[in-house]
C-alpha positions as CSV (number, residue, x, y, z in Angstrom):
1,M,68.1,-10.4,-10.0
2,P,65.4,-12.1,-10.9
3,L,63.0,-10.4,-13.5
4,P,59.5,-9.2,-12.8
5,G,56.9,-12.2,-12.8
6,E,59.8,-14.7,-12.5
7,Q,60.1,-17.0,-9.2
8,S,61.8,-15.6,-6.3
9,S,65.3,-17.0,-5.9
10,L,64.6,-17.8,-2.3
11,L,62.9,-21.3,-3.4
12,D,66.1,-21.9,-5.4
13,T,68.6,-24.5,-4.5
14,D,71.1,-22.4,-5.5
15,P,71.3,-18.8,-3.8
16,E,73.8,-17.3,-6.6
17,G,70.6,-17.5,-9.0
18,P,67.6,-19.6,-10.2
19,G,68.0,-23.1,-10.4
20,D,65.7,-26.2,-9.8
21,A,63.4,-25.6,-7.0
22,D,63.8,-28.1,-3.9
23,P,60.0,-29.5,-3.4
24,R,60.5,-29.9,0.0
25,L,61.1,-25.9,0.3
26,L,57.9,-25.0,-1.9
27,P,54.6,-24.4,0.1
28,D,51.7,-26.8,-0.5
29,V,49.4,-25.6,-2.8
30,S,46.2,-26.4,-0.5
31,E,47.5,-24.5,2.1
32,V,48.3,-21.5,-0.2
33,T,44.9,-21.4,-2.2
34,G,42.8,-23.2,0.9
35,G,41.6,-26.0,-1.4
36,D,42.7,-28.8,-3.8
37,A,44.4,-28.4,-6.5
38,D,45.1,-30.2,-9.9
39,D,48.6,-31.5,-11.1
40,N,49.6,-27.6,-12.7
41,G,48.8,-26.5,-9.7
42,I,45.4,-24.7,-10.4
43,P,43.1,-24.6,-7.4
44,D,39.6,-26.2,-8.0
45,H,37.5,-23.4,-7.0
46,A,39.3,-21.3,-10.0
47,E,36.3,-21.3,-11.9
48,E,34.1,-20.0,-9.2
49,I,36.5,-16.7,-8.6
50,R,34.9,-13.6,-10.6
51,D,36.9,-10.3,-11.2
52,R,35.8,-7.4,-8.9
53,S,35.4,-5.3,-11.8
54,E,32.7,-7.6,-13.3
55,V,30.6,-7.8,-9.5
56,I,31.0,-4.1,-9.5
57,G,29.5,-3.6,-12.6
58,T,26.7,-6.3,-12.3
59,S,25.8,-4.5,-9.0
60,L,25.5,-0.8,-10.9
61,R,23.5,-2.4,-13.8
62,W,21.3,-4.0,-11.3
63,F,21.0,-0.3,-9.3
64,S,20.8,1.5,-12.4
65,G,18.1,-0.9,-13.7
66,W,15.6,-0.3,-10.6
67,C,16.7,3.4,-10.5
68,L,15.1,3.7,-14.3
69,R,12.2,1.6,-13.5
70,F,11.5,4.3,-10.5
71,L,11.7,7.4,-12.5
72,V,9.2,5.4,-15.3
73,I,7.1,4.9,-12.4
74,A,7.1,8.1,-11.0
75,A,6.5,9.9,-14.3
76,A,3.4,7.7,-15.2
77,A,2.2,8.5,-11.6
78,T,2.7,12.2,-12.6
79,V,1.2,12.2,-15.9
80,L,-1.9,10.4,-13.9
81,W,-2.0,13.1,-11.3
82,I,-2.3,16.0,-14.2
83,G,-4.5,14.1,-16.5
84,S,-6.8,13.3,-13.4
85,A,-6.9,17.2,-12.3
86,K,-7.7,18.3,-15.8
87,I,-11.1,15.9,-15.8
88,W,-12.0,16.0,-12.2
89,S,-15.2,17.3,-13.2
90,G,-16.0,13.7,-14.4
91,I,-13.9,12.1,-11.9
92,L,-15.9,13.5,-8.7
93,P,-19.4,12.2,-9.5
94,I,-17.7,8.8,-10.1
95,I,-16.1,8.9,-7.0
96,L,-19.0,9.8,-5.0
97,S,-21.1,7.1,-6.6
98,I,-18.8,4.6,-5.6
99,I,-19.3,5.7,-2.2
100,V,-23.0,6.0,-2.0
101,C,-23.0,2.4,-3.7
102,T,-20.5,0.9,-0.6
103,V,-23.4,2.4,1.6
104,L,-26.3,1.0,-0.3
105,W,-25.0,-2.4,-1.5
106,P,-25.8,-4.5,1.6
107,L,-29.5,-3.3,1.3
108,V,-29.2,-4.3,-2.4
109,R,-27.9,-7.8,-1.4
110,L,-30.5,-8.3,1.0
111,L,-33.3,-7.6,-1.4
112,R,-31.8,-9.7,-4.1
113,R,-31.8,-12.7,-1.5
114,W,-35.7,-12.3,-1.3
115,H,-35.6,-12.5,-5.0
116,I,-36.7,-9.0,-5.8
117,P,-35.8,-8.1,-9.6
118,N,-32.3,-6.3,-9.5
119,A,-33.7,-3.0,-11.1
120,I,-36.3,-3.1,-8.4
121,A,-33.8,-3.9,-5.6
122,V,-31.5,-1.1,-6.4
123,L,-34.8,1.4,-6.8
124,C,-35.9,0.8,-3.3
125,S,-32.5,1.0,-2.0
126,I,-32.1,4.4,-3.4
127,L,-35.5,5.5,-2.4
128,V,-34.8,4.1,1.3
129,F,-31.8,6.1,1.8
130,F,-33.1,9.1,0.8
131,A,-36.2,8.5,2.6
132,A,-34.2,7.9,5.8
133,F,-32.0,11.1,5.0
134,V,-35.2,13.1,4.6
135,G,-37.2,11.4,7.7
136,I,-33.8,12.5,9.9
137,I,-34.0,16.2,8.5
138,A,-37.8,16.1,9.2
139,A,-37.4,14.8,12.6
140,I,-35.0,17.2,13.6
141,A,-36.6,20.6,11.6
142,P,-39.5,21.0,14.2
143,S,-37.5,21.1,17.5
144,V,-34.8,23.4,15.7
145,V,-37.2,25.7,14.2
146,D,-39.4,25.9,17.1
147,Q,-36.3,26.6,19.4
148,A,-34.0,28.5,16.4
149,E,-34.7,32.0,17.9
150,D,-34.5,31.1,21.6
151,L,-31.3,29.3,20.5
152,V,-29.7,31.8,18.8
153,D,-30.3,34.3,21.6
154,K,-29.1,32.0,24.1
155,G,-26.0,31.4,21.8
156,S,-25.1,35.2,21.8
157,Q,-25.7,35.1,25.4
158,G,-23.3,32.0,25.9
159,V,-20.6,33.7,24.0
160,Q,-20.9,36.9,26.1
161,Q,-20.7,34.5,28.9
162,I,-17.5,32.9,27.9
163,Q,-15.8,36.2,27.2
164,D,-16.6,37.3,30.7
165,W,-15.5,34.1,32.1
166,F,-12.0,35.0,30.3
167,A,-12.0,38.6,31.3
168,G,-12.3,37.8,35.2
169,P,-9.8,35.9,37.5
170,P,-8.1,33.7,37.0
171,L,-7.5,34.6,33.4
172,N,-8.0,38.4,33.6
173,L,-7.6,38.8,30.1
174,Q,-8.1,42.0,28.1
175,S,-11.1,42.4,25.7
176,D,-8.7,42.9,22.6
177,Q,-7.2,39.2,23.5
178,I,-10.4,37.9,23.6
179,D,-11.4,39.2,20.4
180,N,-8.2,38.3,18.6
181,A,-8.4,34.9,20.2
182,I,-12.1,34.4,19.2
183,D,-11.3,35.7,15.5
184,Q,-8.3,33.7,15.3
185,A,-10.8,30.4,16.0
186,T,-13.7,31.6,13.6
187,N,-10.8,32.1,10.8
188,W,-9.7,28.7,11.4
189,V,-13.1,26.8,11.1
190,Q,-13.5,29.0,8.1
191,N,-10.3,28.1,6.6
192,Q,-11.1,24.5,7.2
193,T,-14.7,24.8,5.8
194,D,-13.3,26.8,2.8
195,K,-11.3,24.0,1.9
196,I,-13.9,21.1,2.0
197,T,-15.7,23.1,0.0
198,E,-13.3,24.4,-2.3
199,T,-12.2,20.5,-3.0
200,A,-15.9,19.9,-2.9
201,I,-16.9,22.5,-5.7
202,S,-13.7,21.9,-7.8
203,G,-15.4,19.0,-9.6
204,V,-18.7,20.7,-9.9
205,S,-17.5,24.0,-11.0
206,A,-17.1,22.3,-14.5
207,V,-20.7,21.0,-14.6
208,T,-23.5,23.3,-14.7
209,S,-24.5,23.2,-11.1
210,A,-24.8,21.0,-8.0
211,V,-28.4,19.8,-9.2
212,V,-26.7,18.5,-12.3
213,T,-24.1,16.6,-10.5
214,L,-26.1,15.0,-7.9
215,F,-28.4,14.1,-10.8
216,V,-25.2,12.1,-12.5
217,V,-24.4,10.7,-9.0
218,L,-28.1,9.1,-8.7
219,V,-27.7,7.8,-12.1
220,L,-24.2,6.5,-11.8
221,T,-25.0,4.6,-8.5
222,F,-28.2,3.2,-10.2
223,F,-26.4,1.6,-12.9
224,F,-23.3,0.9,-11.0
225,L,-25.6,-1.2,-8.4
226,K,-27.9,-2.6,-11.0
227,D,-25.3,-3.3,-13.8
228,G,-21.8,-3.3,-11.7
229,E,-21.1,-7.4,-12.2
230,K,-21.3,-7.0,-15.9
231,F,-18.5,-4.4,-15.8
232,L,-15.8,-6.7,-14.9
233,P,-16.5,-9.6,-17.6
234,M,-16.1,-6.6,-20.4
235,V,-12.8,-5.8,-19.0
236,R,-11.6,-9.3,-19.0
237,R,-12.9,-9.6,-22.6
238,V,-10.7,-6.5,-23.6
239,T,-7.8,-7.4,-21.3
240,G,-7.8,-11.2,-22.2
241,R,-8.6,-13.8,-19.4
242,R,-5.6,-14.0,-16.8
243,V,-5.0,-9.9,-16.9
244,G,-9.0,-9.9,-16.2
245,W,-8.6,-12.5,-13.2
246,H,-6.1,-9.8,-11.7
247,I,-8.1,-7.3,-12.1
248,T,-11.1,-8.7,-10.8
249,E,-9.7,-10.0,-7.7
250,A,-7.7,-6.3,-7.0
251,A,-11.1,-4.5,-7.7
252,T,-12.8,-6.9,-5.3
253,R,-10.5,-6.7,-2.7
254,C,-10.0,-3.0,-3.0
255,W,-14.3,-2.8,-3.0
256,N,-14.5,-4.7,-0.1
257,T,-11.9,-2.4,1.8
258,L,-13.8,1.0,1.0
259,G,-17.0,-0.7,2.3
260,G,-15.5,-1.5,5.3
261,F,-14.3,1.7,6.2
262,I,-17.6,3.2,5.0
263,R,-19.4,0.9,7.6
264,T,-16.5,1.3,10.5
265,Q,-16.8,5.2,10.2
266,A,-20.7,4.8,10.6
267,I,-20.1,2.8,13.7
268,V,-17.7,5.0,15.2
269,S,-19.7,8.2,14.7
270,F,-23.1,6.3,15.7
271,I,-21.0,5.5,19.0
272,D,-20.1,9.0,19.6
273,A,-23.3,10.4,18.9
274,F,-25.1,7.9,21.1
275,F,-22.9,8.6,24.4
276,I,-22.9,12.3,23.5
277,G,-26.5,12.3,23.0
278,L,-27.5,10.2,26.5
279,G,-25.3,12.6,28.3
280,L,-26.9,15.5,27.0
281,V,-30.1,13.5,27.8
282,I,-29.4,12.8,31.6
283,L,-27.6,16.2,32.2
284,G,-31.2,17.7,30.8
285,V,-29.6,19.7,27.9
286,P,-32.0,21.1,25.4
287,L,-31.9,19.8,21.6
288,A,-30.2,16.7,22.8
289,G,-31.5,14.7,19.6
290,P,-30.6,17.1,17.3
291,L,-26.9,17.6,18.8
292,A,-26.6,13.8,18.5
293,I,-27.7,13.4,14.8
294,I,-25.2,16.5,14.4
295,T,-22.6,14.9,16.0
296,F,-23.3,11.6,14.1
297,F,-22.9,13.1,10.5
298,G,-19.7,15.0,11.8
299,G,-18.4,12.4,12.7
300,F,-17.7,11.6,8.8
301,I,-15.8,15.2,8.6
302,P,-12.3,14.6,10.2
303,I,-11.4,17.8,12.7
304,V,-13.9,20.2,11.9
305,G,-17.2,17.7,12.3
306,A,-16.3,16.5,16.0
307,F,-14.9,20.1,16.6
308,T,-18.2,21.9,15.7
309,A,-20.5,19.5,17.1
310,G,-18.8,19.3,20.5
311,A,-18.5,22.9,20.8
312,L,-22.1,23.4,19.7
313,A,-23.0,20.7,22.6
314,V,-21.3,22.7,24.8
315,L,-22.6,25.9,24.0
316,V,-26.0,24.9,24.5
317,A,-25.2,23.5,27.7
318,L,-24.0,26.7,28.8
319,V,-26.4,28.6,27.6
320,A,-29.3,26.5,29.0
321,N,-28.1,25.1,31.9
322,G,-25.0,27.0,33.4
323,F,-21.3,26.9,33.7
324,T,-21.2,23.5,35.6
325,T,-23.1,21.7,33.3
326,A,-21.1,23.0,30.3
327,L,-17.9,21.7,31.9
328,I,-19.5,18.5,32.4
329,V,-20.6,18.5,28.6
330,L,-17.2,19.4,28.0
331,A,-15.7,16.4,29.8
332,I,-18.2,14.0,28.4
333,V,-17.4,15.3,24.7
334,L,-13.4,15.3,25.5
335,A,-13.7,11.8,26.8
336,V,-15.6,10.1,23.9
337,Q,-13.6,11.8,21.3
338,Q,-10.6,10.7,22.7
339,L,-11.7,7.3,23.0
340,E,-12.8,7.3,19.6
341,G,-9.6,8.9,17.8
342,N,-7.2,7.1,19.8
343,I,-8.7,3.5,20.6
344,L,-11.6,2.8,19.2
345,S,-11.3,4.2,15.6
346,P,-8.1,2.7,15.1
347,L,-9.2,-0.8,16.6
348,L,-12.0,-1.0,14.5
349,Q,-10.4,0.3,11.4
350,S,-7.2,-2.0,11.7
351,R,-10.0,-5.0,12.0
352,A,-12.1,-3.7,8.8
353,M,-9.4,-3.1,6.9
354,K,-6.7,-5.4,7.9
355,L,-4.1,-2.6,8.9
356,H,-2.1,-2.3,12.0
357,P,-3.4,0.7,14.1
358,V,0.1,2.3,13.8
359,V,-0.7,2.6,10.0
360,V,-3.9,4.2,10.5
361,L,-2.8,6.7,12.9
362,L,0.5,7.6,10.7
363,S,-1.7,7.3,7.2
364,V,-4.1,10.1,9.0
365,T,-1.4,12.1,10.3
366,V,0.4,12.3,6.9
367,G,-2.5,12.6,4.7
368,G,-3.8,15.5,7.1
369,G,-0.2,17.4,7.1
370,L,-0.1,16.7,3.2
371,W,-3.9,17.6,1.9
372,G,-5.6,19.0,5.2
373,I,-8.6,17.6,6.0
374,I,-9.8,16.0,2.6
375,G,-6.0,14.1,3.2
376,A,-7.0,12.9,6.4
377,F,-10.3,11.5,5.3
378,L,-9.2,9.8,2.3
379,A,-5.9,8.8,3.7
380,V,-7.1,5.8,5.7
381,P,-9.0,4.1,2.8
382,V,-6.4,4.8,0.4
383,A,-3.6,3.3,2.4
384,A,-6.0,0.1,3.0
385,M,-6.6,-0.2,-1.0
386,I,-2.7,0.1,-1.6
387,T,-2.0,-2.3,0.7
388,E,-4.8,-4.4,-0.7
389,V,-3.2,-4.5,-3.8
390,L,0.2,-5.2,-2.3
391,R,-1.0,-8.0,-0.4
392,Y,-2.5,-9.6,-3.9
393,I,1.1,-9.0,-5.3
394,G,2.7,-10.7,-2.2
395,D,0.4,-13.6,-2.6
396,L,1.5,-14.0,-6.6
397,T,5.0,-13.9,-5.4
398,D,4.5,-16.4,-2.8
399,L,2.8,-18.6,-5.2
400,S,5.9,-18.0,-7.8
401,T,8.4,-18.9,-5.3
402,G,6.8,-22.1,-3.7
403,E,6.1,-20.5,0.0
404,K,2.8,-20.9,-0.2
405,T,0.0,-23.0,-2.2
406,A,-3.2,-21.8,-3.9
407,A,-5.0,-23.3,-1.1
408,E,-3.3,-21.4,1.6
409,I,-4.3,-18.1,0.3
410,D,-7.9,-16.3,0.9
411,F,-9.2,-15.2,-2.6
412,A,-12.0,-13.0,-2.6
413,T,-13.3,-14.3,-5.8
414,E,-13.5,-17.4,-8.0
415,S,-11.5,-15.5,-10.6
416,G,-8.3,-14.8,-8.2
417,A,-8.9,-18.6,-7.3
418,M,-8.6,-19.7,-11.0
419,S,-5.8,-17.1,-11.4
420,G,-4.0,-18.2,-8.2
421,A,-4.1,-22.1,-9.6
422,S,-2.8,-21.3,-12.9
423,S,0.3,-19.0,-11.6
424,E,0.9,-21.8,-9.1
425,R,1.1,-24.5,-12.2
426,A,3.5,-21.9,-14.0
427,A,5.6,-21.7,-11.0
428,Q,5.7,-25.6,-10.8
429,R,6.5,-25.9,-14.4
430,W,9.3,-23.2,-14.0
431,R,10.9,-24.8,-11.3
432,R,10.9,-28.0,-12.9
433,W,12.4,-26.7,-15.8
434,R,15.2,-24.8,-14.0
435,E,16.1,-27.8,-12.0
436,S,16.5,-29.9,-15.2
437,R,18.8,-27.1,-16.7
438,D,20.7,-26.9,-13.9
439,G,21.0,-31.0,-13.9
440,D,22.2,-30.8,-17.4
441,R,24.8,-28.3,-16.7
442,G,26.2,-30.2,-13.8
443,F,26.3,-33.3,-15.6
444,S,28.1,-31.7,-18.6
445,R,30.8,-30.4,-16.0
446,L,31.4,-34.0,-14.9
447,L,31.9,-35.3,-18.5
448,A,34.1,-32.1,-19.1
449,P,37.7,-33.9,-18.7
450,L,36.4,-36.9,-20.7
451,L,35.3,-35.0,-23.8
452,P,37.7,-33.6,-26.4
453,G,38.8,-30.0,-25.8
454,D,36.9,-27.2,-27.6
455,G,38.5,-24.3,-26.7
456,T,36.0,-23.2,-24.1
457,D,36.4,-22.0,-20.5
458,S,34.8,-25.4,-19.3
459,T,38.1,-27.1,-20.8
460,A,40.9,-24.8,-19.9
461,G,41.4,-26.7,-16.8
462,T,42.5,-29.8,-18.8
463,A,44.2,-28.0,-21.3
464,G,47.5,-28.1,-19.3
465,T,47.5,-31.4,-18.8
466,A,46.3,-32.5,-22.4
467,G,49.1,-30.5,-23.8
468,T,51.8,-32.3,-21.6
469,A,50.6,-35.6,-22.5
470,D,50.6,-34.7,-26.3
471,S,54.3,-33.6,-26.4
472,E,55.4,-36.7,-24.6
473,S,53.2,-38.3,-27.3
474,D,55.5,-37.0,-30.2
475,T,58.6,-37.7,-28.1
476,R,57.8,-41.1,-27.8
477,D,56.9,-41.1,-31.8
478,S,59.8,-39.3,-33.1
479,G,62.3,-41.8,-31.0
480,T,60.7,-44.6,-32.3
481,G,60.9,-43.7,-35.5
482,A,64.4,-43.0,-35.4
483,A,65.3,-46.2,-33.9
484,G,63.5,-47.7,-36.6
485,R,65.4,-46.3,-39.1
486,S,68.7,-47.0,-37.8
487,S,67.8,-50.9,-38.1
488,D,66.9,-50.7,-41.6
489,H,70.2,-49.0,-42.3
C-alpha cells in the first residue's frame, strides 16, 4: 500500500509494489495542467494561481473598506444635518437671498454691459424688482377692493350652490356628508398651508421679526450681487489653488442650475396664468386679471398654489356666470395643469437643468412624499445640483482614466478649464510612470532565469534545475578527484 502523498501504484511497472514508472504510462503534463511545463513538471502559469483564501480575503477587505467609507459619509451628513437645524435662523436668509439673486442676476448683468457701475446696477435691479412687485399689487388691488364685498357674497352663494348640487340628483348626498367633505378639504388645505408657514417661520422665529429677516435678505442680496465674484478668489486663497479651482467650477455649475430652475418655473407659471386668464376673458368671467396673477404666483407653490388658484377661478365662474361656465373653466384649469405637470414642466426643467424627465418626476414624488410641499418644491433643484456635482466628478474621472480630454469637456469657468488641464497632465504622467514600472517588471521576469538565485519567489521556478545541476557538478568533481589520487599512487 502506498502511503498518503506517494505516487499511485497504477503508474508503476511492478504491480506488487512501487518501482520505476514507465514513461509511456505517465500522462502528459501539458494535458493535465492545460499548458506547458518546465523540466520538473511545474506548469508555467503556476505563479499566476492564487490561493482561494487570499482572493476571498482581498474581496472582504475591499468590501469592508467601502462600508467604512459609507459609514463615515453618513455620520458626516448626520452631523451636518443636525448642525444646520441648530443654525437654521442664519441659513434661511442666505437661502432666500440666493434665490432672489438668481432672479435679479440677468438684469444686473445687462446693466453692467451698459457700463453702469456695479453698485448702482445692483441697487437699480433691487428697486426694479420691488417696483414690479408693488406695481402688480397696485394693479390688482383696485379691482379686488371694488369687488371684494360682492365677491364674498357671490362666493358664499357659490358654496351654497355646490352644496345644493351635491345634495340633488344624481348624487343625493346628505348634508352631514357634504359638511364632512368640505371640512376634510378645508383641513387638508389648512394643514398644507401650516406646513409651509411652519417651515418658513422656523427660521424667522430665532430672529426678532419677519421685518428684520427681510432686511437681512435685502442686505445679503445686495452684497451677493455686488461682491459675489470676490468670494470665490477668497476661497481659493484659503483652500489653495487646485482645490479652489474645483470649488469654483462646482459652485458655478450649481448656480447655473438653480438659476435655470427659477427661470423655468417662472416660464411655466406664466404659461399657466396666460392660458387660464385667456379662458376667463373669453368666457367673460370677472376678475380675470387678478385670477391670472394669482395663478402665476401660485405656480411657485406646488400642489396647493395651483389647486387654490384653480378652485378660486372655478368658484368665481360658478357664482358670476353659472354652472355651465364653471364646468368649462374647470376643464380649462385641469387641461392646463395636466399639460404643465406632465409634459411642459418636466420637458423644460429637463432641458434647463440637463435632467431626464423621469428623474424630475421621481425627484418631485420622492421629495413630496418625504418632506411634503417644501420637499416637492426643492426636490428638483436639489437633485439637479447633486447631479451637477456628480457630473463634474465624472468628468474628472474621465480625465484620470484617459477616456476624455480636457478639450472634450464643457467647463463652466476658466478655473474649471485650468483644473481639467492640470488633471489631464497629472493623469498622463501617472500613466507613463505606470507603463514604465510595468515594463521594468516584465524585463526583470525575463532576466530572472539568467540571474543568480536570491531565494525570492521569482526564482523559485528555477531552483530545482539549479539544484540538480549543482549536484551533478559535485559528483563529477568528486570522481575526478578520486581518479587523480589513484594515478598519484
